[in-house]
TORBAVO-672512 format. One record per residue: residue number from 1; residue in three letters; x, y, z of N, C-alpha, C in turn. Coordinates in steps of 0.1 Angstrom, whole numbers, plus 5000, padded with zeros to 4 digits. Layout:
BEGIN
[NUM,ALA,[X,Y,Z],[X,Y,Z],[X,Y,Z]] ...
***
This chain:
BEGIN
[1,UNK,[5008,4986,4998],[5000,5001,4996],[5011,5014,4999]] [2,UNK,[5005,5023,4992],[5015,5035,4990],[5004,5046,4988]] [3,UNK,[5008,5056,4996],[5003,5066,4993],[5005,5081,4984]] [4,UNK,[5003,5076,4970],[5005,5084,4957],[4991,5097,4959]] [5,UNK,[4999,5103,4952],[4987,5114,4947],[4981,5116,4934]] [6,UNK,[4969,5113,4931],[4964,5120,4919],[4956,5130,4918]] [7,UNK,[4956,5138,4909],[4944,5147,4906],[4931,5142,4906]] [8,UNK,[4921,5149,4911],[4910,5151,4909],[4903,5156,4905]] [9,UNK,[4901,5154,4890],[4892,5164,4881],[4877,5167,4882]] [10,UNK,[4872,5176,4881],[4858,5176,4878],[4856,5181,4866]] [11,UNK,[4850,5172,4857],[4845,5174,4839],[4841,5185,4839]] [12,UNK,[4829,5187,4847],[4821,5197,4846],[4830,5210,4848]] [13,UNK,[4824,5220,4840],[4831,5237,4838],[4822,5241,4849]] [14,UNK,[4819,5246,4859],[4810,5256,4862],[4809,5270,4860]] [15,UNK,[4796,5269,4856],[4796,5282,4850],[4799,5299,4859]] [16,UNK,[4801,5309,4854],[4809,5322,4864],[4797,5329,4861]] [17,UNK,[4788,5335,4867],[4779,5346,4860],[4780,5357,4869]] [18,UNK,[4775,5370,4862],[4777,5383,4870],[4760,5387,4877]] [19,UNK,[4766,5394,4888],[4750,5399,4895],[4752,5408,4890]] [20,UNK,[4737,5412,4886],[4732,5429,4879],[4737,5439,4894]] [21,UNK,[4742,5435,4910],[4743,5445,4919],[4754,5448,4917]] [22,UNK,[4765,5441,4906],[4779,5444,4907],[4785,5456,4902]] [23,UNK,[4768,5460,4892],[4773,5471,4883],[4765,5483,4889]] [24,UNK,[4761,5481,4900],[4753,5489,4904],[4762,5508,4906]] [25,UNK,[4760,5515,4904],[4740,5520,4900],[4737,5520,4889]] [26,UNK,[4749,5518,4877],[4741,5512,4864],[4729,5502,4867]] [27,UNK,[4729,5499,4852],[4711,5497,4850],[4711,5482,4850]] [28,UNK,[4702,5469,4849],[4703,5457,4848],[4708,5458,4833]] [29,UNK,[4702,5465,4822],[4708,5463,4811],[4722,5463,4808]] [30,UNK,[4728,5472,4815],[4742,5476,4820],[4748,5462,4822]] [31,UNK,[4743,5455,4836],[4750,5442,4835],[4749,5434,4824]] [32,UNK,[4737,5432,4817],[4740,5421,4803],[4750,5425,4798]] [33,UNK,[4750,5436,4793],[4760,5443,4783],[4777,5438,4788]] [34,UNK,[4777,5443,4799],[4794,5443,4810],[4797,5426,4806]] [35,UNK,[4784,5414,4812],[4786,5403,4810],[4792,5398,4801]] [36,UNK,[4789,5401,4787],[4790,5396,4776],[4806,5403,4770]] [37,UNK,[4805,5417,4773],[4815,5420,4769],[4829,5412,4774]] [38,UNK,[4832,5409,4786],[4841,5406,4797],[4845,5386,4794]] [39,UNK,[4828,5382,4792],[4832,5368,4790],[4823,5357,4800]] [40,UNK,[4814,5366,4805],[4813,5356,4820],[4799,5348,4812]] [41,UNK,[4792,5342,4820],[4784,5331,4812],[4773,5330,4822]] [42,UNK,[4767,5346,4825],[4751,5345,4827],[4750,5356,4832]] [43,UNK,[4740,5353,4835],[4737,5371,4849],[4726,5365,4857]] [44,UNK,[4730,5370,4872],[4720,5367,4883],[4712,5383,4882]] [45,UNK,[4699,5379,4884],[4691,5396,4881],[4689,5396,4896]] [46,UNK,[4687,5406,4900],[4680,5412,4915],[4673,5420,4914]] [47,UNK,[4666,5414,4916],[4649,5427,4920],[4652,5439,4928]] [48,UNK,[4648,5448,4918],[4650,5459,4930],[4640,5468,4923]] [49,UNK,[4640,5482,4925],[4630,5493,4922],[4628,5494,4904]] [50,UNK,[4636,5489,4899],[4642,5491,4888],[4632,5484,4881]] [51,UNK,[4625,5488,4871],[4613,5483,4861],[4619,5471,4855]] [52,UNK,[4632,5474,4846],[4633,5461,4843],[4637,5450,4845]] [53,UNK,[4641,5452,4861],[4642,5440,4871],[4634,5433,4874]] [54,UNK,[4618,5437,4872],[4611,5431,4873],[4599,5427,4862]] [55,UNK,[4603,5430,4849],[4599,5422,4838],[4605,5414,4833]] [56,UNK,[4596,5399,4833],[4605,5389,4829],[4604,5389,4810]] [57,UNK,[4596,5396,4804],[4598,5399,4794],[4609,5402,4786]] [58,UNK,[4611,5420,4795],[4623,5425,4790],[4638,5420,4792]] [59,UNK,[4637,5412,4808],[4649,5405,4806],[4656,5395,4798]] [60,UNK,[4642,5384,4793],[4642,5374,4781],[4651,5381,4770]] [61,UNK,[4645,5394,4764],[4648,5401,4757],[4666,5406,4758]] [62,UNK,[4668,5405,4768],[4681,5413,4775],[4687,5400,4769]] [63,UNK,[4684,5386,4775],[4694,5378,4776],[4698,5371,4762]] [64,UNK,[4684,5374,4754],[4691,5369,4739],[4698,5379,4733]] [65,UNK,[4699,5392,4733],[4704,5400,4728],[4721,5399,4728]] [66,UNK,[4722,5397,4746],[4736,5397,4751],[4737,5382,4749]] [67,UNK,[4732,5373,4748],[4738,5360,4747],[4739,5353,4762]] [68,UNK,[4735,5359,4771],[4735,5359,4785],[4726,5347,4792]] [69,UNK,[4728,5336,4793],[4718,5330,4803],[4719,5337,4817]] [70,UNK,[4704,5337,4819],[4698,5344,4834],[4697,5329,4841]] [71,UNK,[4704,5329,4848],[4710,5320,4857],[4706,5319,4873]] [72,UNK,[4701,5333,4877],[4689,5331,4890],[4688,5345,4889]] [73,UNK,[4674,5345,4901],[4668,5358,4907],[4669,5357,4922]] [74,UNK,[4675,5373,4920],[4676,5371,4939],[4664,5383,4939]] [75,UNK,[4655,5372,4951],[4643,5381,4952],[4647,5394,4959]] [76,UNK,[4638,5401,4959],[4639,5420,4967],[4635,5416,4982]] [77,UNK,[4646,5408,4989],[4639,5405,5004],[4648,5414,5010]] [78,UNK,[4657,5427,5003],[4665,5434,5011],[4658,5448,5020]] [79,UNK,[4664,5451,5030],[4660,5462,5036],[4657,5474,5024]] [80,UNK,[4666,5475,5014],[4663,5485,5005],[4654,5482,4998]] [81,UNK,[4649,5471,4991],[4634,5470,4985],[4624,5464,4993]] [82,UNK,[4622,5468,5006],[4607,5464,5011],[4599,5467,5003]] [83,UNK,[4595,5479,4995],[4583,5481,4989],[4583,5477,4975]] [84,UNK,[4589,5470,4973],[4587,5459,4961],[4581,5446,4963]] [85,UNK,[4572,5448,4953],[4562,5435,4952],[4558,5430,4970]] [86,UNK,[4553,5442,4972],[4541,5439,4986],[4545,5429,5000]] [87,UNK,[4540,5419,5003],[4542,5412,5017],[4556,5398,5011]] [88,UNK,[4563,5397,5019],[4570,5388,5022],[4569,5378,5013]] [89,UNK,[4560,5370,5018],[4553,5357,5008],[4552,5360,4995]] [90,UNK,[4548,5371,4990],[4545,5376,4972],[4557,5378,4968]] [91,UNK,[4569,5382,4978],[4583,5387,4969],[4586,5374,4970]] [92,UNK,[4584,5365,4975],[4589,5349,4971],[4582,5344,4958]] [93,UNK,[4569,5343,4963],[4562,5340,4952],[4563,5345,4936]] [94,UNK,[4566,5359,4937],[4569,5361,4922],[4582,5363,4918]] [95,UNK,[4587,5358,4930],[4602,5361,4925],[4606,5344,4915]] [96,UNK,[4597,5336,4920],[4600,5319,4917],[4588,5321,4904]] [97,UNK,[4579,5326,4907],[4576,5328,4892],[4580,5335,4878]] [98,UNK,[4593,5347,4879],[4600,5351,4874],[4607,5337,4870]] [99,UNK,[4614,5335,4880],[4623,5324,4875],[4616,5314,4861]] [100,UNK,[4609,5312,4868],[4600,5301,4854],[4595,5306,4844]] [101,UNK,[4594,5318,4846],[4592,5327,4832],[4601,5331,4824]] [102,UNK,[4613,5332,4830],[4627,5334,4820],[4636,5322,4819]] [103,UNK,[4633,5311,4826],[4641,5296,4822],[4651,5295,4833]] [104,UNK,[4655,5296,4843],[4663,5295,4857],[4656,5287,4866]] [105,UNK,[4663,5281,4874],[4657,5272,4883],[4660,5276,4895]] [106,UNK,[4670,5289,4899],[4677,5291,4914],[4670,5305,4917]] [107,UNK,[4664,5307,4930],[4656,5315,4935],[4668,5324,4950]] [108,UNK,[4671,5333,4950],[4679,5339,4961],[4673,5344,4970]] [109,UNK,[4672,5339,4983],[4665,5345,4992],[4675,5352,5006]] [110,UNK,[4670,5361,5012],[4675,5362,5026],[4665,5357,5034]] [111,UNK,[4674,5351,5046],[4664,5347,5060],[4652,5359,5062]] [112,UNK,[4643,5356,5068],[4636,5370,5072],[4640,5375,5085]] [113,UNK,[4637,5387,5089],[4639,5395,5101],[4630,5390,5109]] [114,UNK,[4634,5395,5122],[4627,5387,5132],[4613,5400,5133]] [115,UNK,[4610,5405,5132],[4600,5410,5129],[4589,5410,5123]] [116,UNK,[4593,5402,5112],[4582,5395,5101],[4578,5384,5109]] [117,UNK,[4570,5384,5118],[4568,5373,5127],[4564,5361,5122]] [118,UNK,[4549,5363,5111],[4541,5349,5107],[4553,5346,5097]] [119,UNK,[4561,5354,5088],[4566,5350,5075],[4580,5342,5083]] [120,UNK,[4586,5348,5097],[4596,5342,5098],[4595,5329,5109]] [121,UNK,[4582,5327,5115],[4579,5318,5119],[4578,5304,5111]] [122,UNK,[4574,5307,5103],[4570,5298,5089],[4572,5294,5076]] [123,UNK,[4589,5302,5081],[4595,5303,5064],[4603,5290,5061]] [124,UNK,[4607,5285,5069],[4612,5271,5066],[4601,5265,5056]] [125,UNK,[4593,5261,5064],[4583,5249,5055],[4574,5260,5042]] [126,UNK,[4573,5271,5043],[4567,5277,5035],[4574,5280,5022]] [127,UNK,[4587,5284,5020],[4600,5283,5010],[4601,5269,5004]] [128,UNK,[4598,5259,5015],[4598,5244,5005],[4591,5243,4999]] [129,UNK,[4575,5246,4999],[4564,5242,4998],[4566,5252,4985]] [130,UNK,[4571,5264,4982],[4564,5271,4973],[4576,5269,4960]] [131,UNK,[4591,5262,4965],[4597,5259,4955],[4589,5246,4945]] [132,UNK,[4584,5236,4959],[4583,5225,4948],[4569,5230,4940]] [133,UNK,[4563,5242,4944],[4551,5243,4940],[4553,5248,4923]] [134,UNK,[4566,5256,4922],[4570,5262,4911],[4582,5255,4902]] [135,UNK,[4590,5247,4909],[4599,5237,4906],[4610,5244,4908]] [136,UNK,[4612,5251,4912],[4630,5259,4909],[4636,5256,4930]] [137,UNK,[4645,5260,4929],[4651,5257,4941],[4650,5273,4946]] [138,UNK,[4649,5272,4961],[4648,5283,4968],[4663,5283,4976]] [139,UNK,[4674,5294,4973],[4682,5288,4979],[4688,5304,4989]] [140,UNK,[4686,5300,5007],[4689,5309,5018],[4700,5312,5016]] [141,UNK,[4702,5326,5014],[4715,5331,5016],[4723,5332,5029]] [142,UNK,[4735,5331,5038],[4740,5334,5045],[4741,5350,5046]] [143,UNK,[4737,5350,5062],[4738,5370,5066],[4754,5371,5078]] [144,UNK,[4748,5380,5085],[4757,5381,5095],[4749,5391,5109]] [145,UNK,[4758,5387,5118],[4748,5395,5132],[4753,5411,5125]] [146,UNK,[4740,5413,5133],[4740,5429,5135],[4744,5437,5148]] [147,UNK,[4754,5444,5149],[4757,5451,5161],[4756,5463,5163]] [148,UNK,[4751,5464,5175],[4747,5477,5183],[4756,5482,5194]] [149,UNK,[4762,5492,5191],[4769,5496,5203],[4776,5482,5212]] [150,UNK,[4785,5474,5199],[4794,5468,5203],[4786,5453,5205]] [151,UNK,[4774,5455,5212],[4764,5442,5213],[4756,5434,5200]] [152,UNK,[4758,5422,5198],[4751,5414,5188],[4731,5416,5193]] [153,UNK,[4728,5422,5179],[4712,5424,5183],[4707,5413,5172]] [154,UNK,[4694,5404,5175],[4689,5395,5168],[4685,5402,5160]] [155,UNK,[4689,5400,5146],[4680,5405,5137],[4673,5395,5125]] [156,UNK,[4682,5385,5126],[4673,5375,5116],[4666,5357,5125]] [157,UNK,[4655,5354,5117],[4650,5342,5121],[4649,5336,5107]] [158,UNK,[4653,5325,5110],[4655,5313,5125],[4670,5317,5129]] [159,UNK,[4682,5323,5118],[4691,5323,5124],[4697,5333,5105]] [160,UNK,[4707,5338,5111],[4715,5348,5099],[4725,5336,5094]] [161,UNK,[4727,5326,5102],[4736,5312,5096],[4729,5301,5093]] [162,UNK,[4729,5301,5081],[4725,5284,5074],[4725,5271,5084]] [163,UNK,[4741,5273,5083],[4743,5260,5089],[4736,5256,5100]] [164,UNK,[4733,5243,5100],[4719,5243,5111],[4707,5240,5108]] [165,UNK,[4706,5247,5098],[4692,5249,5094],[4685,5237,5090]] [166,UNK,[4672,5235,5087],[4664,5227,5079],[4663,5234,5063]] [167,UNK,[4672,5239,5058],[4670,5247,5044],[4675,5232,5034]] [168,UNK,[4667,5232,5023],[4674,5220,5015],[4682,5228,5004]] [169,UNK,[4685,5238,5003],[4695,5247,4995],[4699,5263,4999]] [170,UNK,[4712,5264,4996],[4716,5275,5004],[4725,5282,4995]] [171,UNK,[4723,5294,4995],[4738,5307,4988],[4748,5309,4994]] [172,UNK,[4762,5310,4993],[4766,5313,5001],[4777,5323,5002]] [173,UNK,[4774,5336,5009],[4780,5344,5002],[4793,5350,5009]] [174,UNK,[4805,5352,5002],[4817,5354,5008],[4819,5365,5020]] [175,UNK,[4818,5373,5011],[4817,5385,5020],[4806,5390,5031]] [176,UNK,[4796,5380,5032],[4788,5383,5044],[4793,5375,5060]] [177,UNK,[4798,5364,5053],[4806,5352,5058],[4822,5362,5066]] [178,UNK,[4827,5372,5058],[4838,5378,5066],[4829,5387,5075]] [179,UNK,[4819,5393,5073],[4814,5404,5082],[4810,5393,5097]] [180,UNK,[4805,5383,5095],[4804,5375,5105],[4811,5368,5110]] [181,UNK,[4822,5372,5107],[4837,5361,5113],[4835,5346,5113]] [182,UNK,[4829,5345,5101],[4827,5330,5097],[4839,5328,5086]] [183,UNK,[4845,5311,5086],[4851,5307,5075],[4848,5304,5065]] [184,UNK,[4845,5307,5053],[4838,5299,5040],[4844,5286,5037]] [185,UNK,[4856,5283,5037],[4859,5273,5035],[4854,5258,5041]] [186,UNK,[4856,5263,5055],[4847,5250,5065],[4828,5251,5064]] [187,UNK,[4828,5262,5064],[4815,5261,5059],[4806,5255,5048]] [188,UNK,[4812,5261,5037],[4809,5250,5022],[4814,5234,5026]] [189,UNK,[4820,5233,5030],[4826,5216,5037],[4815,5212,5044]] [190,UNK,[4808,5215,5051],[4797,5217,5062],[4785,5213,5055]] [191,UNK,[4781,5221,5040],[4769,5225,5037],[4767,5214,5026]] [192,UNK,[4777,5208,5020],[4779,5198,5015],[4769,5198,4999]] [193,UNK,[4756,5192,4999],[4751,5189,4988],[4742,5199,4988]] [194,UNK,[4737,5207,5003],[4726,5220,5003],[4732,5230,5000]] [195,UNK,[4748,5234,4993],[4752,5242,4987],[4748,5243,4973]] [196,UNK,[4739,5249,4970],[4731,5256,4962],[4741,5267,4945]] [197,UNK,[4743,5275,4958],[4749,5290,4947],[4758,5296,4955]] [198,UNK,[4767,5300,4949],[4779,5310,4955],[4775,5322,4951]] [199,UNK,[4779,5335,4956],[4782,5346,4956],[4797,5348,4962]] [200,UNK,[4803,5350,4946],[4820,5353,4950],[4824,5367,4952]] [201,UNK,[4832,5369,4965],[4835,5385,4967],[4844,5378,4977]] [202,UNK,[4849,5391,4986],[4858,5387,4997],[4851,5400,5007]] [203,UNK,[4859,5398,5014],[4858,5409,5029],[4868,5410,5038]] [204,UNK,[4868,5418,5043],[4882,5423,5056],[4879,5417,5068]] [205,UNK,[4868,5417,5075],[4867,5416,5086],[4864,5423,5096]] [206,UNK,[4860,5433,5089],[4859,5448,5093],[4848,5450,5099]] [207,UNK,[4836,5443,5097],[4825,5445,5107],[4815,5451,5093]] [208,UNK,[4818,5452,5083],[4812,5461,5071],[4807,5448,5061]] [209,UNK,[4799,5452,5052],[4798,5442,5040],[4805,5448,5033]] [210,UNK,[4815,5444,5027],[4822,5451,5022],[4823,5447,5005]] [211,UNK,[4819,5435,5000],[4820,5429,4988],[4833,5434,4981]] [212,UNK,[4846,5428,4988],[4856,5430,4978],[4856,5421,4966]] [213,UNK,[4867,5425,4960],[4870,5415,4947],[4879,5405,4956]] [214,UNK,[4876,5392,4951],[4879,5376,4955],[4894,5379,4957]] [215,UNK,[4901,5377,4966],[4917,5374,4968],[4918,5387,4974]] [216,UNK,[4916,5395,4975],[4917,5408,4985],[4913,5406,4998]] [217,UNK,[4905,5400,5003],[4904,5401,5018],[4909,5390,5026]] [218,UNK,[4898,5384,5033],[4906,5372,5042],[4896,5360,5042]] [219,UNK,[4890,5354,5036],[4882,5342,5030],[4891,5339,5023]] [220,UNK,[4889,5325,5026],[4897,5316,5015],[4888,5312,5001]] [221,UNK,[4888,5324,4995],[4882,5322,4983],[4888,5311,4973]] [222,UNK,[4902,5313,4970],[4910,5306,4961],[4909,5287,4970]] [223,UNK,[4910,5287,4982],[4910,5270,4982],[4896,5267,4981]] [224,UNK,[4885,5276,4985],[4866,5270,4985],[4865,5272,4969]] [225,UNK,[4873,5279,4961],[4866,5274,4944],[4874,5262,4940]] [226,UNK,[4885,5258,4947],[4890,5247,4942],[4882,5235,4949]] [227,UNK,[4879,5238,4960],[4868,5225,4968],[4857,5222,4957]] [228,UNK,[4851,5231,4952],[4840,5233,4945],[4846,5225,4935]] [229,UNK,[4854,5228,4926],[4858,5222,4916],[4858,5207,4916]] [230,UNK,[4863,5206,4930],[4873,5190,4926],[4861,5182,4935]] [231,UNK,[4851,5187,4939],[4840,5180,4947],[4827,5179,4940]] [232,UNK,[4825,5181,4924],[4811,5179,4919],[4801,5192,4920]] [233,UNK,[4805,5203,4924],[4794,5212,4925],[4789,5216,4917]] [234,UNK,[4775,5213,4918],[4766,5216,4903],[4759,5225,4901]] [235,UNK,[4759,5235,4908],[4756,5248,4911],[4762,5257,4900]] [236,UNK,[4763,5273,4906],[4767,5286,4897],[4770,5292,4906]] [237,UNK,[4788,5296,4902],[4794,5307,4907],[4788,5323,4904]] [238,UNK,[4787,5329,4910],[4781,5345,4907],[4791,5353,4915]] [239,UNK,[4798,5363,4904],[4804,5371,4905],[4796,5382,4913]] [240,UNK,[4791,5389,4929],[4788,5400,4933],[4797,5406,4941]] [241,UNK,[4805,5413,4932],[4813,5425,4939],[4808,5440,4941]] [242,UNK,[4813,5451,4949],[4809,5464,4949],[4820,5469,4938]] [243,UNK,[4811,5479,4929],[4819,5482,4921],[4817,5500,4924]] [244,UNK,[4810,5503,4936],[4799,5516,4933],[4812,5526,4935]] [245,UNK,[4825,5524,4939],[4837,5534,4940],[4845,5531,4929]] [246,UNK,[4844,5531,4919],[4849,5531,4909],[4848,5544,4898]] [247,UNK,[4856,5551,4898],[4859,5566,4895],[4861,5570,4885]] [248,UNK,[4870,5563,4876],[4876,5564,4865],[4873,5555,4851]] [249,UNK,[4868,5555,4840],[4868,5549,4831],[4873,5533,4829]] [250,UNK,[4866,5526,4830],[4872,5515,4830],[4877,5506,4842]] [251,UNK,[4875,5513,4853],[4882,5509,4863],[4872,5499,4869]] [252,UNK,[4857,5497,4867],[4844,5488,4871],[4845,5478,4864]] [253,UNK,[4852,5479,4848],[4854,5468,4841],[4863,5461,4844]] [254,UNK,[4875,5467,4852],[4888,5460,4855],[4886,5452,4864]] [255,UNK,[4879,5454,4877],[4872,5447,4884],[4864,5433,4887]] [256,UNK,[4858,5436,4879],[4845,5425,4874],[4857,5417,4864]] [257,UNK,[4866,5423,4856],[4873,5413,4848],[4886,5405,4856]] [258,UNK,[4886,5411,4865],[4897,5405,4876],[4890,5395,4886]] [259,UNK,[4879,5398,4888],[4868,5387,4893],[4867,5374,4889]] [260,UNK,[4866,5377,4872],[4859,5363,4866],[4876,5359,4863]] [261,UNK,[4887,5365,4865],[4896,5356,4857],[4899,5348,4872]] [262,UNK,[4897,5355,4887],[4903,5347,4894],[4897,5339,4898]] [263,UNK,[4879,5337,4893],[4869,5323,4892],[4878,5313,4883]] [264,UNK,[4879,5316,4872],[4880,5308,4862],[4898,5298,4866]] [265,UNK,[4902,5310,4870],[4915,5301,4875],[4913,5292,4885]] [266,UNK,[4909,5296,4892],[4908,5286,4906],[4900,5277,4905]] [267,UNK,[4887,5277,4898],[4879,5266,4896],[4888,5260,4889]] [268,UNK,[4896,5259,4877],[4903,5251,4873],[4913,5244,4877]] [269,UNK,[4916,5246,4889],[4926,5236,4891],[4924,5229,4902]] [270,UNK,[4928,5216,4898],[4924,5204,4906],[4928,5203,4914]] [271,UNK,[4923,5197,4931],[4929,5195,4941],[4931,5180,4941]] [272,UNK,[4945,5178,4949],[4951,5167,4951],[4947,5160,4959]] [273,UNK,[4946,5144,4959],[4937,5137,4971],[4945,5127,4971]] [274,UNK,[4948,5123,4985],[4958,5108,4985],[4951,5098,4979]] [275,UNK,[4955,5085,4970],[4950,5074,4967],[4957,5060,4975]] [276,UNK,[4950,5050,4975],[4959,5036,4978],[4959,5032,4969]] [277,UNK,[4970,5023,4965],[4976,5016,4950],[4975,5003,4953]] 
***
């Protein structure tokens, strides 16, 4: 018996898509155009107050025009989108309907806020029932604790951390993990087949939700992507960085191009594993 090492390679090319949030404050239209120009393989549409982001027919037209698959719909479950599509359950239902309309099978949602009492109490069962009805995956995203005067406030129910929760599908966000002080590599390993979707970004652990270019923060983004490539991850990696501080022409595009290069490189690096001969 000997412990030689052989590369374990996953034949599937994991798609790398662009979140429309990554071009904010530019439009959804701009997200599709930038994705095509830089060579991304799809777009995640974050539903906002922008009318195009709420219109499946307009999104399908953009998808065809720019040859970009719509890989996921991000439901308007942020504080900034409280007025979009009414009640919490209606947001989930309409997001799932739009996913079905545009031909994608993943809907990203945030966990409920604790003050959304009925919604929060029935969240796990509710998203499972709606996902089955629309034949989509509702992937609940990891968040982070809120801190007020140095003390942690309970903002989310059942919890900001999806580990240990009874979700069928999870989205993992590296920036949220940095804000929470979590270890993304260990969390991704622990989630196993529950991991459906990844928001590729980074954070410094400063306590702010920074959405840095991957590799510029403290999260083990490279190792995590290599782990996904080696273990048969069948979801999508979506670039979700903040480019709001881009000041000169081309700076936003360079940040997004670097994120794509980082993803492609590390998703193509096979991990080595010990095997017995």
